[in-house]
N, C-alpha and C positions, 0 to 999 in steps of 0.2 A: 267260172265266176258265179253262176247261179248257185252251184253247190256251196261255194264259199259263203255267199250271202245267206243262204239257208242255214248253214251251221252257225254263223254269227247271230242270226235272228233267234235261233233256238237258245243260244248262249245268253243273249240279251234278256229274253223273257224268263228264263230260269233264274237269272240274277234278280230280276224285278220281283219275282214270286218270293224269293228268300228275304228280300228287304221288306216287302209288304207284310209278311207274316211275322216280322219282328226278330229275325235271326240276328244275333249279336256278333257272331263271328262269320265273316264272309271270305271265302277263298276264291281268288281270281287267277287263272292260268290261261292266258290268251294273248295273241298279238294285238297291241293297242297303239292307236295313233293319237298321241297327246297334242294339245294345242301348240305347245312349244316343244317340238321334237319330231321324231320320225317313227314310222311303223316298226315296232319291235315287240318281241315276246316279253310279256310282263307276268311275273309271278308275285303274288302278294297275299298275305292274310290280314284282314282288316277287322278292327273292332268298331262296330256301329254304336256311337255314343248317344243312345236314346235319352239318358238323363240330361245331357246338354240340350238336346232338342226340346225336351219338356221345359227346362228352365227358361229358354228363350220364348217359347210359346206363352208361358206364364208372365214373363216380363212384358210382352206386348199387351196382354190382357190388363195388367196393372196400370199401364200408361195410356189406356184408351180403347184397346181392343183391336184385334186383327181386322174385324169387319169394318171398323171405322177407318183404319189405315188403307185398306184395299179400296174403299169407296173413293178415296182421293185420286187413286189411279184411274178408277172408273169415270170419275167426273172429268178428269183430264182427257181421257180418250174413251168415249162411250162405246167404241167398237170392241173394247176388251171383253172377251167371252169368258175366259177362265179366271175366276175370282177365288180359287182355292189356294191353300198353303202349298207351295211347290214341293214336288217329290224330290227333295234335296236333303241329303243325309250327312251329318258330320261323322267323320271316321278318323281312326287312329291306325297307323301302320304297326302291326305286330311283328311282321317279318316281310322281306321283299327282295326281289331282284329286278333290275331294269330301271326304266326312266322314272318310275314313281318315286324313287329315293335320290334322284339326281339333283333335286332342288330347284328345278325351273318351273314346275307346274304346281298350282295350288288347288286344283280340282280335276275331276274327271267328269265329262258330260256325255251321257249316253243318249242316243245311239251313235253319235258322231265319233266317239273314241274307238268304236268298233268298225268305223268306215261305212256306217249305214245312215240312211235318211228315209224313215218309213212313213212319216206323216201320221202315224197313229199316236194319239195323245199319251197313252199309257207306256209307250216305248221311250218317252223322254224323261230323264231323271238325272240327278247329279250326286256326286260324292265329293264333299269338301274335305280336303286334306289338312286337318287341324294342326298336325305336327309340323307340316311344312310352313304354315303360317306362323306358328310359334318360333320356328327357326328364323324366319324372315325378320321378325321383330327383334329377336335376341341377337342375331348375328349381323344384321344389316341396318335396319332402321334405327334402333337405339344407339349403336355406335356413331352413326351419322349425326344424330341429334346431339350427342354428347360432345362431338368435335366442333360442331357448326354453330350451335345456338347458345344464347345467354341463359343465366340461371332461371329466370322467370319462365322462359319457353320450356326448359327442361322440366320444371315443376309442373307446368300445365300438361305436358306430354305424359309424364308418369301418372299424374292424377287421372288422366283420361283413360289410360290403358292398364293400370296395374291390377285393379280389383275385378274387372269383368272382361278381360281381354278375349277369352274364348267365346263368351256370350256375344260380344261385339262382332267377332269374326263370323260366327254362324248367322247372327241377325242380318248382317250386311249381305251375306251370301244369299239368304232367302229373298230379301227385297231386291237384290241385284237381278235375280231371275225374274221377279215380278216386273221389274222395269223393262225387261226385254219384251214384254207383252204389249207395250203401249207406245203411241207416238209414231212419227214418220220413220223413225230409225228402228222400229221393232223387228225382231227376228223370230219370235215365238208366238204361235206355232208356225208362222210363216212371215215372210217379209211383206211390207206394205206394197201392194200391187201398183201404187202410183209412183214409187221411188225405184230408180234403176241406177245402181252404182257398181263400182269395182269392189272386189273383195276387201282390199285394204281400206277403202272408204267406208264400207259397211262396218268393218271392225272398229275403225276409229269412232264413227258416229254412234254405233251401238253401245260401245263401252263407255264413252263419254256421257251419253245421254242417261243410261241407267244409273250410273253413279250420281249424276246430277239430280235425278228424280229422288234417289235415296235421301239426299240431304234436304231437298225441297219439301218432300211430302211426309217426312218423319222428324219434324223439329222437336218432338218430345224426347228424341235421343240425340242431343247435341254432340255426343261423343262420335257419332257416325261421320260428322263433317271432318273431324280430326283424323279418324280412321282412313277415310278416302284420301285426304290430302297427303298425309305422311307416306302412305304406301305408294301413291302415284308419283310422288317426287323422288323418293329415295330407294324404292325397290324397283319399280318398273322404269322410272325415269333414268336410273343409272345403268340400265341394261347395256352390256358390252363396253362400259366405261373403261374397264381395265385394258381392253384391246384398242380403244380409240377414244381418247379424252376430248376430241373435238366434235365427233358426230355420234358417238355411242351407237345405239340401235335406232336412232330417230328416223332413218330412211327405210328401215325394213320392218319395224315392229310398231303396231298401232298404239300399244300401251306406253312405249317409250316416248312417242310423239306427244301423247296426252300429257305426260309429265312436264315437258318443256312449255307446252301451251298453258297449263295451269300455273306454272311458276310466274309467267309474265303477268297473268291476271292477278295473282296474289300480290305482286308488287304494285300493280295499278290501283287496287282498291285499298291499299295501305295495310294489308294483312301481313306482308313480308317486308322487313326493312333491315338495313345494315348499319352497324355502328362502326364508323371508320376508325375510331380511337382504339376500340378493343379488337376490331376485326371480326366480331361475332355478329350473328344474325338473330332476328327476333320474329316470332310468329305471334300475332295478336289473336288469341283464341276466339275472342268475341267478333272477329272479322272474317273468320274462315267461311261461314255460311254465305257471306257477301260474294265470295268468289263464284259460288255456284248460282247465285242470282244472275250474275253477268253471263255465265255460261248458258243458263236456261234461256235467257233472252236471245242470245246469239243463235242457239240451236233452233228456237222457234222461228226466228227471222229467216235463216237460211233454208229451213224446211219449207216455209211458205213460198220462198223465192223459187225453189227448185220445181215447184208444180207448174211454173210458167216458163221453164227453161227447156228449149228443144234438145239440148245436150247437157243432161244433168251431171254426167261424169266430169265434163270439162268445167262446168260452173262450180261444182263443189271443190274440184281440185284447186281452182283459183282461190277459194275461201281458205282451204287448208294451207296453201302456199303462202298466204299473206299473214299467217298467225304464228309461224315459227321462223326465225331468221335462216338465211341460206348463205353459203359461201359462193365464190365466183364460179364454181363448177355446177351450181344449182342444187347442192346437197344441203339438207337441213343440218344446222349446227346448234349447239347449246347457246342460248342467250348469254351475253357477256357476263352478266351478274351470276347466272347459274353456273357457268364454267368456273368463275372465281370461287363460288361457294363450294362446289364439288371438290375442288383441290384440297380443301381442308379435311376431306374424308377419303382421300385417294387410296389410303391403305386399307379401307374397309372393303371386304369382298362384295362382289355383285351377285354371287351365287352362294347358296347356303350349303353347309355340310350336314348330312344327316347321319348321325351315329346310330345305325339300326343293325340288328342282327339280320344277316342275309339268308339264313337257312329257311326254306319254306317246305 
């Protein structure tokens, strides 16, 4: 095991050197453990999209500046030490074999994908799979929107995503990583020492909180609220819907559970509504941010409550159990209205197809 870890560490650091020196073509040939997948040999050649990275950096400067945005995270949690732009790189798949082109994962986070946890700051970096995100929107989210929503919602959706979709994807990924550095649900560079939860709970609260901070702390980019909502509802929220239209992956995957949770809040705040005459749904774009105002307040309240709970796991599980409906067997199920809506896009795949050359 020590030899294996040493080899993986050498591999990790050689990859980081190549990224830091600006290599535009990166070859990976190593067993990888993706977030949604198993440990498998992965071979791929990647193009590092430095121009996209530069465009997003310039965009942030035009609308207030990265320093200004990061200061909001610092004000929210003064314990935040790292205020730098994350070592997170947008990449395109030139050729590949393995899970990277199976369409279930939209990023690779190191060193975890190599099965390592080093505690060394420079060992932590990410590769955002822009092609997978493109496929998610083209093959999953957009068809769902077209089947489910009225013309105004479709107009708002296309207006939000057509012109700067890749920039939005990468911008969201950068501040997603920053959001993991703050608050009671932080995981980078380590978890909050006052919070002790199960892995599923950490995953739910970590992902939910960082996406919420993204919307709350960057109002200059209103498109981010739409980006978070649509992919949470129709990409992650529909996970395993083809296999089980009642439960989906709500009981096994943190991202799926978040989709059902957000759906109900969207209805509650008047962002999401149904026209019984046409059978279509509508999302009020100007109400999307209100969803995350509610989530932010809920996260703050339960975070404060847990500090006084002798059994934090049990207390948080009660909170989780109360927020998505269950069947008689105690399993999470889609809310009735969400189940009704998802039937309109039952023919839309829940996993994307990547038409990539596989020779590496």
